[in-house]
C-alpha positions in Angstrom: 27.3 19.9 61.1 25.5 20.7 64.2 25.9 19.4 67.8 23.4 18.4 70.5 24.4 18.6 74.2 24.0 15.4 76.3 25.0 14.9 79.8 28.7 14.3 79.9 29.3 14.5 76.1 28.4 16.2 72.8 27.0 14.3 69.8 27.2 15.3 66.1 24.0 15.2 64.2 24.2 15.0 60.3 22.4 17.7 58.3 19.4 16.5 56.2 20.6 15.0 52.9 20.2 17.2 49.9 18.5 15.7 46.8 20.9 15.2 44.0 19.7 15.5 40.3 20.5 12.3 38.3 20.9 11.9 34.6 18.7 9.6 32.5 18.5 8.9 28.8 15.3 8.0 26.9 16.4 6.3 23.7 14.5 6.9 20.4 11.7 4.3 20.0 13.6 2.1 17.5 11.3 -0.7 18.6 8.4 1.2 17.2 4.7 1.4 18.2 3.9 -1.3 20.8 0.4 -1.5 22.3 0.1 -5.2 23.2 2.3 -5.2 26.4 1.7 -4.4 30.0 2.1 -0.6 30.7 3.8 -1.4 34.0 6.5 -3.4 32.3 6.7 -1.7 28.9 9.6 -2.5 26.6 12.3 0.2 26.5 12.8 2.0 23.2 9.1 1.7 22.2 6.2 4.1 21.8 2.6 4.2 22.9 1.9 6.6 20.1 4.0 7.0 16.9 2.2 9.0 14.3 4.0 10.1 11.1 7.4 9.1 12.5 9.0 6.0 10.9 11.2 3.9 13.2 14.6 3.0 11.8 17.5 1.1 13.3 19.0 4.3 14.7 16.1 6.5 15.6 12.8 7.8 14.2 12.4 9.9 11.0 9.7 12.2 9.8 7.7 10.9 6.8 7.3 12.9 3.6 4.1 14.6 2.4 1.8 14.0 -0.5 0.8 15.8 -3.7 -2.4 15.6 -5.7 -1.5 14.2 -9.1 -4.8 13.4 -10.8 -8.6 13.5 -10.4 -10.5 10.8 -12.3 -14.1 11.3 -11.2 -16.3 11.8 -8.2 -16.3 8.1 -7.6 -13.7 6.3 -5.4 -10.4 5.2 -6.9 -10.7 1.5 -6.2 -7.6 0.3 -8.0 -4.2 1.4 -9.4 -2.6 -0.6 -12.2 0.9 -0.3 -13.5 2.9 -1.4 -16.5 6.6 -1.7 -16.8 8.2 -3.3 -19.8 10.5 -2.3 -22.7 11.3 1.1 -21.2 7.6 2.0 -21.0 6.2 2.8 -17.5 2.5 3.6 -17.1 0.0 3.8 -14.3 -3.8 3.8 -14.5 -6.5 4.7 -11.9 -9.8 2.8 -11.9 -13.2 3.7 -10.6 -16.5 1.8 -11.0 -16.9 2.9 -14.7 -13.5 3.4 -16.2 -9.7 2.9 -16.4 -7.8 6.2 -16.9 -4.1 6.8 -17.6 -2.7 9.0 -14.9 1.0 8.6 -15.8 1.3 12.3 -16.9 -2.0 14.0 -16.5 -2.4 17.5 -18.0 -3.3 18.8 -14.6 -4.4 17.4 -11.2 -8.0 18.6 -11.5 -9.3 17.7 -15.0 -10.0 13.9 -15.4 -8.0 12.4 -18.3 -9.9 10.6 -21.1 -10.9 7.0 -20.3 -8.7 4.3 -21.7 -11.5 1.8 -20.9 -15.1 2.8 -20.2 -18.4 1.1 -19.6 -17.2 -1.0 -16.7 -19.3 -2.0 -13.7 -16.5 -2.5 -11.1 -13.3 -0.7 -10.3 -11.8 -3.3 -8.0 -9.2 -5.1 -10.1 -6.7 -7.8 -9.7 -3.8 -7.6 -12.2 -0.4 -9.0 -13.2 2.4 -7.9 -15.6 3.2 -10.9 -17.7 5.9 -11.2 -20.4 5.5 -14.1 -22.9 7.2 -14.9 -26.2 4.4 -12.8 -27.7 5.1 -9.6 -25.8 4.6 -7.9 -22.5 1.1 -7.5 -21.1 -1.1 -6.4 -18.3 -3.8 -8.9 -17.5 -6.6 -7.4 -15.3 -9.9 -8.9 -14.0 -12.6 -7.6 -11.8 -15.2 -10.4 -11.6 -18.0 -8.6 -13.4 -16.5 -7.3 -16.7 -14.6 -9.0 -19.5 -10.9 -9.5 -18.8 -8.8 -6.5 -19.9 -5.5 -7.0 -21.7 -3.0 -4.2 -22.2 -0.1 -4.1 -24.6 1.8 -1.1 -26.1 0.9 -2.7 -29.5 -2.9 -2.5 -29.1 -3.6 -0.6 -25.9 -6.4 -2.0 -23.7 -8.6 -4.7 -25.2 -11.5 -6.7 -23.7 -10.9 -10.4 -24.1 -13.8 -12.8 -24.1 -14.7 -15.9 -26.1 -14.0 -14.3 -29.5 -10.8 -13.1 -31.1 -10.3 -9.4 -31.4 -9.0 -7.6 -34.5 -7.8 -4.0 -35.2 -9.1 -2.0 -38.2 -7.3 1.3 -38.6 -9.2 4.2 -40.2 -8.7 7.8 -41.4 -10.9 10.6 -42.7 -13.3 10.1 -39.9 -16.3 12.4 -40.0 -18.6 10.9 -37.4 -17.4 9.1 -34.2 -18.0 5.4 -33.8 -19.8 3.9 -30.8 -18.7 0.9 -28.8 -21.2 -2.0 -29.3 -22.5 -0.9 -32.7 -22.2 -2.9 -35.9 -19.9 -1.4 -38.5 -20.3 -2.2 -42.2 -17.9 -1.8 -45.2 -19.5 0.2 -48.0 -17.7 -1.7 -50.8 -17.2 -5.2 -49.3 -20.4 -5.4 -47.3 -18.4 -7.0 -44.5 -19.7 -6.4 -40.9 -18.2 -6.6 -37.4 -19.1 -5.5 -33.9 -17.1 -2.6 -32.4 -15.7 -3.5 -28.9 -13.5 -0.4 -28.6 -12.9 2.8 -30.5 -9.4 4.3 -30.2 -10.2 7.8 -31.5 -7.4 10.2 -32.4 -9.6 12.8 -34.1 -9.9 12.0 -37.8 -7.7 9.0 -37.5 -7.8 6.0 -35.1 -8.6 2.3 -35.0 -11.6 0.1 -34.2 -11.2 -3.1 -32.1 -13.7 -5.4 -33.7 -15.1 -8.9 -33.3 -17.6 -11.3 -35.0 -16.4 -10.4 -38.5 -18.4 -11.6 -41.5 -16.9 -11.0 -44.9 -13.6 -9.3 -45.7 -13.1 -5.5 -45.2 -11.0 -3.8 -47.9 -8.6 -0.9 -47.9 -9.9 2.6 -48.4 -13.6 1.7 -48.4 -16.1 3.7 -46.4 -17.1 2.1 -43.1 -20.2 3.2 -41.3 -21.7 2.4 -38.0 -25.3 1.6 -37.3 -26.6 4.7 -35.5 -23.5 6.8 -36.2 -19.8 6.6 -37.3 -18.2 7.2 -40.6 -14.6 6.9 -41.9 -12.3 5.3 -44.5 -10.7 2.0 -43.7 -7.0 2.3 -43.7 -6.0 -1.4 -43.9 -3.6 -2.0 -46.9 -2.6 -5.3 -45.2 -6.1 -6.1 -44.0 -7.4 -6.2 -40.5 -4.9 -7.4 -37.8 -5.7 -9.9 -35.0 -4.6 -8.4 -31.7 -5.7 -11.0 -29.3 -7.1 -14.5 -29.4 -10.1 -15.7 -27.4 -10.2 -17.1 -23.9 -12.6 -20.0 -23.7 -13.9 -22.3 -21.0 -15.8 -19.7 -19.0 -16.8 -16.1 -19.5 -13.9 -13.9 -18.6 -16.3 -11.6 -16.7 -16.5 -14.4 -14.1 -12.7 -14.2 -13.3 -12.2 -12.2 -10.2 -8.5 -12.7 -9.3 -5.3 -13.4 -11.3 -1.8 -14.4 -10.4 1.3 -16.0 -11.8 2.6 -19.4 -10.8 5.4 -21.1 -12.6 5.0 -19.0 -15.8 1.3 -19.8 -16.0 -1.7 -17.5 -15.4 -4.1 -18.7 -12.7 -7.5 -17.2 -12.0 -10.3 -17.4 -9.4 -13.8 -17.9 -10.8 -15.6 -15.5 -8.5 -18.2 -16.8 -6.0 -17.2 -20.4 -6.6 -14.6 -22.9 -5.4 -13.2 -23.2 -8.9 -9.8 -22.0 -10.1 -8.9 -21.6 -13.7 -5.6 -21.6 -15.6 -4.1 -21.1 -19.0 -1.3 -22.8 -20.7 2.3 -21.9 -19.9 3.5 -18.7 -21.6 0.0 -17.7 -22.7 -2.4 -14.9 -22.1 -5.3 -16.4 -24.1 -6.6 -19.8 -25.0 -8.7 -22.5 -23.3 -9.0 -22.3 -19.6 -8.4 -25.4 -17.5 -10.5 -25.9 -14.4 -9.6 -26.9 -10.8 -12.6 -27.7 -8.5 -11.5 -27.3 -4.9 -14.9 -27.8 -3.3 -14.0 -31.1 -1.6 -10.9 -29.6 0.1 -12.3 -26.8 2.2 -14.5 -27.3 5.2 -15.9 -24.0 6.3 -17.8 -23.0 3.1 -17.5 -19.6 1.4 -15.7 -19.3 -1.9 -12.2 -18.8 -3.2 -11.0 -15.3 -2.7 -7.4 -15.2 -4.1 -4.4 -17.2 -5.0 -0.7 -16.6 -4.8 2.8 -18.2 -5.0 4.5 -19.3 -1.8 8.1 -20.4 -1.6 10.5 -22.0 0.9 13.3 -19.7 -0.4 13.6 -16.1 -1.4 13.1 -16.5 -5.2 11.1 -18.3 -7.8 12.1 -21.9 -8.3 11.1 -25.6 -8.3 10.1 -25.4 -4.6 7.4 -22.8 -5.3 3.9 -23.8 -4.2 0.5 -22.5 -5.3 -1.7 -21.2 -2.5 -5.5 -20.9 -2.7 -7.3 -18.9 0.0 -11.0 -18.7 0.7 -13.2 -16.0 2.1 -13.4 -17.9 5.3 -9.7 -18.0 5.8 -8.8 -21.5 4.7 -5.7 -22.1 2.7 -5.0 -25.0 0.4 -1.4 -25.5 -0.8 -0.4 -27.4 -3.9 3.0 -28.2 -5.5 3.8 -29.1 -9.0 3.8 -27.4 -12.4 0.9 -29.0 -14.3 -2.5 -28.8 -12.7 -3.9 -31.0 -15.5 -1.3 -33.7 -14.6 -2.3 -37.2 -13.5 0.7 -37.9 -11.1 1.7 -36.4 -7.8 4.9 -35.2 -9.3 2.9 -33.0 -11.7 0.3 -31.7 -9.2 -0.1 -32.6 -5.5 -2.1 -31.3 -2.6 0.4 -30.5 0.3 -2.4 -29.7 2.8 -5.2 -27.5 4.0 -4.6 -25.0 6.8 -6.6 -22.5 8.8 -6.0 -18.8 8.8 -8.6 -16.3 9.8 -10.8 -14.2 7.4 -8.6 -12.3 5.0 -9.0 -8.5 4.8 -8.9 -8.4 1.0 -7.5 -10.2 -2.0 -4.8 -7.6 -2.5 -3.9 -7.7 1.2 -0.8 -9.8 0.7 2.9 -9.3 0.6 6.0 -11.4 -0.3 8.7 -11.3 2.3 11.6 -13.4 1.1 9.8 -16.4 -0.2 7.1 -16.3 2.4 3.6 -15.1 1.7 2.2 -12.7 4.4 -1.6 -12.3 4.5 -3.6 -9.5 6.1 -6.3 -11.2 8.2 -8.7 -10.1 10.9 -6.3 -11.3 13.5 -3.2 -9.7 12.1 -0.5 -9.9 9.4 0.1 -13.6 9.3 2.8 -15.6 7.3 1.6 -18.7 5.5 4.6 -20.5 7.0 3.1 -19.9 10.5 -0.3 -21.4 9.4 1.4 -24.7 8.7 2.8 -25.0 12.2 0.2 -23.4 14.4 -3.5 -23.7 15.2 -5.6 -20.8 13.9 -6.3 -19.7 17.5 -2.5 -19.2 18.1 -1.7 -17.5 14.8 -1.7 -14.0 16.4 1.3 -15.1 18.4 3.2 -15.5 15.1 1.7 -12.4 13.4 4.1 -9.8 12.0 1.7 -7.2 13.5 1.7 -8.7 17.0 3.1 -5.5 18.6 0.0 -3.6 17.5 -2.5 -6.5 17.9 -5.2 -4.5 19.8 -5.1 -1.7 17.3 -5.1 -4.0 14.3 -8.1 -6.0 15.5 -10.0 -2.9 16.4 -9.5 -1.4 12.9 -10.1 -4.7 11.2 -13.5 -4.8 12.9 -14.3 -1.2 12.1 -13.2 -1.2 8.5 -14.0 -4.7 7.3 -16.6 -3.5 4.7 -13.8 -2.4 2.3 -10.8 -4.5 1.3 -7.3 -3.7 2.6 -4.1 -3.6 0.6 -0.4 -3.9 1.3 2.5 -2.4 -0.6 6.1 -3.3 0.1 8.5 -0.4 -0.7 12.1 -1.7 -0.5 13.7 1.7 -1.4 12.1 3.3 1.7 12.5 0.1 3.7 8.9 -0.1 4.8 5.6 -1.7 3.9 2.3 0.2 4.2 -1.1 -1.3 4.9 -4.1 0.7 3.7 -6.9 1.3 6.2 -9.8 2.5 3.9 -12.2 5.0 5.3 -15.5 3.1 5.5 -17.7 5.6 7.4 -18.0 9.3 8.2 -15.8 10.3 11.0 -13.1 7.6 10.6 -9.6 8.8 10.6 -7.4 8.6 7.5 -4.8 6.1 8.7 -2.3 3.6 7.4 -0.3 1.1 9.3 3.4 1.0 8.4 6.2 -1.5 9.3 9.9 -1.2 8.9 11.0 -4.1 6.7 14.3 -4.5 8.4 13.4 -4.3 12.1 9.7 -5.2 12.1 8.9 -2.0 14.1 5.5 -0.4 13.5 4.1 3.1 13.3 1.0 4.9 12.0 0.8 7.3 9.1 -2.0 9.8 9.7 -3.5 12.0 7.0 -3.3 9.7 3.9 -6.8 8.4 3.0 -5.6 5.3 1.3 -8.4 3.5 -0.5 -5.9 1.8 -2.7 -2.1 1.8 -3.1 0.5 1.1 -5.8 4.2 1.4 -6.3 5.1 2.8 -9.7 8.6 3.6 -11.0 9.8 3.5 -7.4 7.2 6.0 -6.4 4.2 5.5 -4.1 0.7 6.4 -5.2 -2.6 6.1 -3.5 -6.2 6.6 -4.5 -8.9 8.1 -2.3 -12.7 7.8 -1.8 -13.3 11.1 -3.6 -11.7 10.1 -6.9 -8.2 11.6 -6.4 -4.7 10.1 -7.0 -1.9 11.3 -4.7 1.8 10.7 -4.9 3.3 10.1 -1.4 6.7 10.9 0.2 7.1 13.7 -2.2 7.5 16.9 -0.1 7.0 18.2 3.5 3.2 18.9 3.6 0.1 17.0 2.7 -1.1 18.8 -0.5 -1.0 22.1 1.3 -2.0 20.9 4.7 0.4 20.6 7.7 1.7 17.2 8.9 1.5 16.6 12.6 4.3 14.3 13.9 3.7 12.8 17.4 5.7 10.5 19.6 4.6 9.4 23.1 6.9 6.9 24.8 5.7 3.9 26.6 5.6 4.4 30.4 9.2 4.4 31.9 9.8 4.0 35.7 13.4 5.3 35.1 14.8 2.4 37.1 13.0 3.4 40.3 9.7 1.5 40.3 7.1 2.9 42.6 9.1 6.0 43.7 7.9 9.5 43.1 10.3 11.4 40.9 10.6 14.8 39.3 12.0 15.5 35.8 13.5 18.9 35.9 15.1 19.3 32.4 15.4 17.5 29.1 17.7 17.9 26.1 16.8 16.2 22.8 19.3 15.2 20.1 18.4 15.2 16.4 20.2 14.7 13.2 18.7 17.1 10.6 19.4 19.0 7.4 15.9 20.7 7.1 14.2 23.1 9.4 11.9 21.9 12.2 10.6 23.2 15.5 10.3 20.4 18.1 8.2 20.5 21.3 9.3 18.3 24.1 7.0 17.4 27.0 6.2 14.7 29.5 3.1 12.8 30.6 3.0 11.1 34.0 1.2 8.3 35.8 -0.1 6.6 32.6 -2.3 9.6 31.7 -1.3 11.0 28.3 -1.7 14.7 28.0 -0.3 16.3 25.0 0.1 20.1 24.7 -0.9 22.0 21.6 1.2 21.2 18.6 4.0 23.6 17.8 4.1 26.0 14.9 5.6 24.8 11.7 9.2 25.8 10.9 10.1 28.0 8.0 9.2 26.2 4.8 12.8 26.6 3.5 13.8 27.3 -0.1 14.5 23.9 -1.6 13.5 23.8 -5.3 11.3 21.1 -6.6 10.9 20.1 -10.2 7.8 21.7 -11.7 7.7 24.1 -8.7 10.9 26.3 -8.8 11.3 29.4 -10.9 13.3 29.1 -14.1 16.7 30.9 -13.9 16.2 31.2 -10.2 16.0 27.6 -8.9 19.2 25.7 -8.6 18.3 22.2 -9.8 21.7 20.7 -9.3 22.4 22.1 -5.8 23.7 19.5 -3.4 21.5 18.4 -0.6 22.8 19.7 2.8 24.3 17.1 5.1 22.5 16.2 8.3 24.1 17.7 11.4 23.5 17.2 15.2 21.0 19.7 16.6 18.9 20.3 19.7 21.6 20.7 22.3 19.7 23.1 24.6 18.3 22.1 27.9 14.5 22.6 28.3 12.7 23.1 31.6 10.1 20.3 32.2 9.1 20.3 35.9 6.9 17.2 35.9 6.4 14.9 39.0 5.0 11.4 39.0 5.8 7.7 39.5 6.1 6.9 35.8 7.2 9.1 32.9 6.4 9.2 29.2 8.5 11.4 27.0 6.7 13.2 24.2 7.8 14.9 21.0 5.7 16.9 18.6 6.6 18.6 15.4 4.4 20.3 12.8 5.7 20.0 9.3 4.9 22.4 6.4 8.0 22.3 4.2 8.2 22.4 0.4 10.7 19.6 0.5 10.9 16.2 2.1 12.0 16.6 5.7 15.3 15.1 6.8 15.0 14.9 10.5 15.9 12.0 12.8 15.2 11.9 16.5 18.0 10.1 18.3 17.6 10.4 22.1 16.3 12.5 25.0 18.6 13.2 28.0 16.9 14.3 31.2 17.8 15.2 34.8 15.5 14.0 37.6 15.3 13.7 41.4 13.8 10.8 43.3 11.3 11.5 46.1 10.2 9.3 48.9 7.9 6.3 48.8 4.5 7.4 50.0 2.6 4.9 52.1 
């Protein structure tokens, strides 16, 4: 306190007020990546950038890495196909020429032998279907004959003729697909559609049989092939024919009320088989008079008003132009509305691919140019307003930008309940494009971006996520703490925060992060100010740790049954920041290079700051 002298009295003058540091807490962005809101009034607990961090209901966690599992060729892996029945679980990778079993490859470099060869497209639609006759995979690509898989007869092309199996032994010369094989004793002939060769033994899949082959006769192929027929019970039929249209015209398949439906590629016709059948005569549905914007049918699916399969299920047909026709009933050949009835035609926007769909409860969600749109929203809203109801609304600008840039290749969606997220592939369509995937938390609807996975196609197999790339490689994801020997860069930039003092200059002096973790990590905390994001260089990776992975640890050294350490609170040290501005954006960077999946959750960031004056 000081005094000033005035005539007749003394007056006390207060000393200048000292600035007082205030506390402030930035919560983890549990609301996820949000880019469709005003920066001035950003939602709290959201991020402007969220790369390789997955938002949860309590914080954000670091994604796992990826490991190369197989190489199938130099061509892109366009599809992954799985089979799961009777205790048998298999996965195949498909390129333009072949289908190859990558369930347990000998090594990740050498391509496994082709299960199916001579194909002209690798972009398949498939279903697993169990009937009274067995469990099957039914796969179509719109250019080659339908492929049918069963553990009984492996892969078989199905067309307008029945297929038979003739076992052989004592083979001296390999048989060739497409050649005519002749019985030396019987004189019977048949056309080879597939050779399952196990060395000197194996089996021929044959069609167009004339005569009757006999056991132990010499069979020879025109232009090569020689063995002894091993058919004490005669040849065995493995599949019947599919008639009504060439199966090479079928481009998409799905299940509806225990019946296989197909799209006849390039047309407005759908096809279907009898209930509980994988072969037989195809029925026809001509939908030309229903749609108004042209194009052709792209895919079909089941849509429900509840969370399961039941009598309220509806059959959805979607065109290349984004129109959807919805039918109800169980018999498309029926003559009454109770058997088959058109519910209505609705407008979406152009779909991003026939495999770009996801079931959420009973609803069907479709990846379109405007966003990830539920079919239920299309019934109630105009197409121009569908983006308002899109699941991807929070990232609408980024979704639309990537949809325009990557529209030349189809997108895919895989829902992974065990990890509580769904992942949307963003295929690389041109040199220089980033390897990205969009990811959404299934519980909260919060989004993030996974950077570093070049997802041309995706599939969930045995509760494990696999993806194929443009260079013919199959990776398993979420398997360790690095991307096949490359570091993973985790980045979070919060949306602008005025710290409850809009328009006032402020200085953040210190910050203290809080994490829950059981694996090593080295975080870097920083701030950007005044809407201008400036990230420092990424930190060095933490020590890789010593966790032992199956197929990686040393025998008699690795402890396979060691308990995983429990997550503990870490990061209690204050860090000097010294950033001044009107609006603040907290930032977190981590570089991952572990040999185990990271277990790190970012919870909050405490800060101390001082307010300055309002400059006018």
